[in-house]
N, C-alpha and C positions, 0 to 999 in steps of 0.2 A: 563641519558645523564643529566648529569651537564650545567646550563647554562652558559655561558662566560662576564662575569661584562664588562663591557665600561667602560670609562671616557666617561661625557660626554664634547669632547672637546672642540665644536661649543658653545654651554654658560661660560665655564670658557675664554674660545679662547675674548667672547663678554666682557665681563666685566674686563680680566683683563688688571693693567700697562703692557708696553713697557715691565719692567724691570723680568716682571711674567710670560709672554710669552719667558722674553730669558729663565728663566730659567726650563718649561720645555723645550726646546731644548735645554738647553747644557744634561740636562736627558737624550734626546733623540739622542747623540753626534753630536746632529749635528756642523760643525766646525765653528767657530768662526765669522768671516767674511758674513755669511752666515746668522749666526745669526740674526744677522743686518740688513741685510735686510728683512728674514724675519718675525720680531717680528712686522715690521711695516705691514705689508697685508692682511689683512681682508683672513681668515682661511677660509675661498674653493676657494680663489688664493692659497694655500701651493699645494705639489705636492702627490699627491694620498697617494703614498707609504710608503708618514710622515705621513700623513691624521690617516693615519690605523692601523700605528706603534702608533702611540702617541693613538687613541682607547680602544686599546688593551691591551698597557701597564700594565696595572695595576695599574697608580700611580693611588693618590688618590688627588680630589685639596686643604686638607692641611698640603701634604710635603711640594705645593707648594709658600703656604700663609705664 
């Protein structure tokens, strides 16, 4: 059975600027008005389904920088 790769979203979120967080949220198809609110929150304050989607999306850090 293959291991599922996950994105270190918490580490990225901690070190990222707001525009980088916004770019990640746009890739997750979050509505624009929600991006403005969520980009300034701590990672653990994001809704659990969104965190799960981010971590299992297969996105890579180099795609967001």
